[in-house]
SEKE-57245 format. One line per 2 residues: number of its first residue (from 1); for each residue x, y, z of C-alpha. Coordinates in nm, 3 decimals. Example, Ala and Ser with C-alpha at 12.3 -4.5 7.8 and 13.67 -1.06 7.14 Angstrom:
BEGIN
1 = 1.230:-0.450:0.780 ~ 1.367:-0.106:0.714
//
This chain:
BEGIN
1 = 2.788:-3.219:2.110 ~ 2.713:-2.927:2.352
3 = 2.959:-2.706:2.158 ~ 2.733:-2.785:1.810
5 = 2.401:-2.771:2.042 ~ 2.547:-2.401:2.171
7 = 2.670:-2.313:1.773 ~ 2.316:-2.371:1.658
9 = 2.155:-2.223:1.957 ~ 2.359:-1.896:1.894
11 = 2.306:-1.908:1.524 ~ 1.878:-1.928:1.549
13 = 1.946:-1.678:1.874 ~ 2.148:-1.428:1.614
15 = 1.924:-1.491:1.330 ~ 1.612:-1.402:1.532
17 = 1.726:-1.112:1.623 ~ 1.847:-0.991:1.280
19 = 1.476:-1.084:1.155 ~ 1.311:-0.926:1.376
21 = 1.425:-0.598:1.365 ~ 1.518:-0.590:0.962
23 = 1.231:-0.302:0.841 ~ 1.235:-0.147:1.204
25 = 1.435:0.181:1.049 ~ 1.142:0.156:0.782
27 = 1.002:0.523:0.749 ~ 0.670:0.541:0.726
29 = 0.523:0.756:0.453 ~ 0.143:0.720:0.535
31 = -0.087:0.452:0.775 ~ -0.270:0.280:0.484
33 = -0.445:0.046:0.726 ~ -0.634:0.372:0.854
35 = -0.839:0.478:0.560 ~ -1.013:0.081:0.519
37 = -1.377:0.146:0.438 ~ -1.386:0.561:0.576
39 = -1.659:0.810:0.520 ~ -1.581:1.108:0.360
41 = -1.584:1.296:0.655 ~ -1.385:1.070:0.869
43 = -1.139:1.096:0.589 ~ -1.152:1.449:0.627
45 = -1.109:1.422:1.039 ~ -0.750:1.220:0.950
47 = -0.600:1.378:0.629 ~ -0.735:1.768:0.672
49 = -0.924:1.938:0.389 ~ -0.847:1.792:0.032
51 = -0.686:2.035:-0.220 ~ -0.921:1.934:-0.452
53 = -1.254:1.666:-0.507 ~ -1.359:1.577:-0.843
55 = -1.576:1.380:-0.964 ~ -1.422:0.975:-1.007
57 = -1.585:0.850:-1.371 ~ -1.608:0.450:-1.324
59 = -1.721:0.192:-1.517 ~ -1.705:-0.153:-1.298
61 = -1.541:-0.414:-1.467 ~ -1.763:-0.707:-1.340
63 = -2.105:-0.599:-1.435 ~ -2.024:-0.263:-1.674
65 = -2.259:-0.060:-1.449 ~ -2.058:0.349:-1.447
67 = -2.077:0.523:-1.167 ~ -1.962:0.860:-1.000
69 = -1.754:0.859:-0.736 ~ -1.518:1.140:-0.582
71 = -1.157:1.144:-0.551 ~ -1.020:1.288:-0.299
73 = -0.667:1.481:-0.371 ~ -0.393:1.566:-0.111
75 = -0.011:1.701:-0.113 ~ 0.030:1.796:-0.518
77 = -0.175:1.450:-0.603 ~ 0.083:1.263:-0.361
79 = -0.207:1.061:-0.266 ~ -0.565:0.974:-0.430
81 = -0.830:0.872:-0.225 ~ -1.128:0.715:-0.437
83 = -1.457:0.698:-0.280 ~ -1.789:0.524:-0.397
85 = -2.083:0.529:-0.223 ~ -1.900:0.793:0.032
87 = -1.676:0.496:0.134 ~ -1.302:0.515:0.084
89 = -1.243:0.201:-0.156 ~ -0.859:0.250:-0.252
91 = -0.591:0.488:-0.221 ~ -0.316:0.583:-0.434
93 = -0.003:0.719:-0.374 ~ 0.243:0.831:-0.575
95 = 0.626:0.967:-0.598 ~ 0.725:1.310:-0.707
97 = 0.916:1.146:-0.983 ~ 0.627:0.952:-1.123
99 = 0.343:1.237:-1.097 ~ 0.613:1.526:-1.158
101 = 0.530:1.712:-0.848 ~ 0.914:1.704:-0.696
103 = 1.225:1.462:-0.724 ~ 1.106:1.249:-0.440
105 = 1.059:0.850:-0.496 ~ 0.991:0.556:-0.292
107 = 1.253:0.286:-0.222 ~ 1.206:-0.076:-0.326
109 = 1.391:-0.393:-0.200 ~ 1.085:-0.586:-0.157
111 = 0.691:-0.641:-0.186 ~ 0.715:-0.670:0.159
113 = 0.877:-0.374:0.221 ~ 0.765:-0.139:0.082
115 = 0.419:-0.207:0.249 ~ 0.553:-0.144:0.544
117 = 0.675:0.224:0.433 ~ 0.271:0.257:0.446
119 = 0.203:0.105:0.761 ~ 0.136:-0.236:0.718
121 = 0.344:-0.470:0.887 ~ 0.073:-0.812:0.987
123 = -0.018:-0.932:0.693 ~ -0.224:-1.270:0.633
125 = -0.044:-1.608:0.657 ~ -0.212:-1.670:0.253
127 = -0.113:-1.330:0.122 ~ 0.011:-1.386:-0.222
129 = 0.216:-1.278:-0.507 ~ -0.050:-1.247:-0.757
131 = 0.138:-1.080:-1.025 ~ 0.542:-1.018:-1.077
133 = 0.669:-0.844:-1.377 ~ 0.956:-0.681:-1.390
135 = 0.770:-0.331:-1.342 ~ 0.473:-0.439:-1.115
137 = 0.416:-0.657:-0.825 ~ 0.053:-0.680:-0.698
139 = -0.047:-0.894:-0.368 ~ -0.384:-1.038:-0.220
141 = -0.545:-1.113:0.032 ~ -0.290:-0.849:0.233
143 = -0.464:-0.794:0.584 ~ -0.834:-0.794:0.749
145 = -0.893:-0.387:0.579 ~ -0.726:-0.422:0.276
147 = -0.763:-0.662:-0.002 ~ -0.498:-0.585:-0.271
149 = -0.224:-0.385:-0.252 ~ -0.014:-0.301:-0.616
151 = 0.305:-0.189:-0.671 ~ 0.377:-0.040:-1.002
153 = 0.630:0.135:-1.195 ~ 0.938:-0.043:-1.048
155 = 1.264:0.021:-1.149 ~ 1.544:-0.096:-0.977
157 = 1.559:-0.003:-0.602 ~ 1.210:0.277:-0.693
159 = 0.859:0.250:-0.729 ~ 0.647:0.529:-0.864
161 = 0.325:0.415:-0.770 ~ 0.169:0.196:-0.450
163 = -0.237:0.125:-0.468 ~ -0.458:0.039:-0.202
165 = -0.767:-0.169:-0.248 ~ -1.002:-0.172:0.031
167 = -1.320:-0.262:-0.127 ~ -1.257:-0.471:-0.481
169 = -1.603:-0.515:-0.578 ~ -1.558:-0.151:-0.756
171 = -1.263:-0.327:-0.940 ~ -1.303:-0.653:-1.028
//
């Protein structure tokens, strides 16, 4: 009986160690958690001056109200920040292959691992995958500052676009 208990405890310890170290060697692309509801000045303070700032015309789906925000573009369109009312409401991150600016890709093994490469290591316990097709996965609610994460253009072990929505009021 003691041998069985010792084996079970050893296996649990090994499993616990392997589970806690999984993904620790993930290279972070950008910490998406830091941009939730920032002002344009705060965004520029973190990211520097954008390569361009463009008007972003949008119609809020729920109300059909037309609004104009700003699109802040960084690193050859690798990162797009959408601001409404001078607040970051969404971040889109594109791989080079998806947008055509270089041959870089984002590695995909699971939605949670993809989120880790963007700084999301702790999610709500009730976070759920709300969409799961062969090319798109969506998760919500994600964290205190991130309401939704969408992973698009999934192809085997890569994806092309990941979208972080900080304020869903403009997108639903």
